[in-house]
C-alpha positions as CSV (number, residue, x, y, z in Angstrom):
1,M,138.0,68.9,101.7
2,K,140.0,66.5,99.4
3,H,139.8,66.8,95.7
4,E,140.8,64.0,93.4
5,P,142.4,64.7,90.0
6,V,139.8,65.1,87.3
7,P,140.1,64.2,83.6
8,D,140.4,66.5,80.6
9,G,142.9,68.8,82.2
10,L,140.4,70.5,84.5
11,P,141.8,72.3,87.6
12,V,142.7,70.1,90.6
13,G,142.5,71.2,94.2
14,D,140.3,73.7,95.9
15,P,137.7,75.1,93.5
16,L,137.5,78.3,95.5
17,N,141.0,79.2,94.3
18,D,139.6,79.6,90.8
19,P,138.9,83.2,89.9
20,G,135.7,82.3,88.1
21,V,134.4,80.4,91.1
22,R,135.3,83.3,93.4
23,K,133.3,85.6,91.2
24,I,130.3,83.1,91.3
25,V,130.5,83.2,95.1
26,V,130.6,87.0,95.3
27,D,127.7,87.3,92.8
28,I,125.6,84.8,94.7
29,A,126.3,86.6,98.0
30,K,125.2,89.9,96.5
31,A,122.1,88.5,94.7
32,T,120.9,86.7,97.8
33,Q,122.1,89.3,100.4
34,S,124.1,86.6,102.1
35,E,127.6,86.6,103.7
36,E,130.3,85.5,101.3
37,D,131.6,83.1,103.9
38,T,128.2,81.4,104.1
39,V,128.1,81.2,100.3
40,R,131.7,79.9,100.2
41,V,130.9,77.1,102.6
42,L,127.7,76.1,100.8
43,F,129.4,76.2,97.4
44,A,132.4,74.1,98.6
45,D,129.9,71.5,100.0
46,A,127.8,71.4,96.9
47,Y,130.9,71.3,94.7
48,E,132.4,68.4,96.6
49,T,129.1,66.4,96.4
50,L,128.5,67.1,92.7
51,N,132.2,66.5,91.8
52,R,132.0,63.0,93.4
53,E,128.9,62.1,91.4
54,A,129.8,63.9,88.1
55,R,130.5,62.3,84.8
56,I,131.0,65.6,83.0
57,F,133.1,67.7,85.3
58,G,132.9,71.0,83.4
59,F,129.4,71.6,84.6
60,V,130.1,71.0,88.3
61,P,130.7,74.7,89.2
62,L,127.5,75.8,87.4
63,L,125.4,73.1,89.1
64,A,127.0,73.9,92.5
65,A,126.1,77.6,92.0
66,K,122.5,76.7,91.1
67,R,122.2,74.5,94.2
68,V,123.6,77.2,96.5
69,R,121.3,79.9,95.0
70,R,118.3,77.6,95.6
71,I,119.3,76.9,99.2
72,L,119.8,80.5,100.0
73,L,116.5,81.6,98.3
74,E,114.6,78.9,100.1
75,R,116.1,80.0,103.4
76,A,115.2,83.7,102.7
77,S,111.6,82.7,101.8
78,R,111.2,80.9,105.1
79,V,112.4,84.0,107.0
80,H,110.0,86.4,105.3
């Protein structure tokens, strides 16, 4: 996963190194009863996609979290 520098002094590099993002991953894993590794992979994929398309980069982690929650909840509803 390659991350390009983003404007406005936002962090560059792997978003999963950010403590706030790590907390989001843990919270989603607990809330959806999913493995953290699964959430981490989904989050990284969602983040990369959204970051590529973003105009306002500050919202990318929140939008990625929302996307991952939706994916996991949809998967869970199909299983039950």
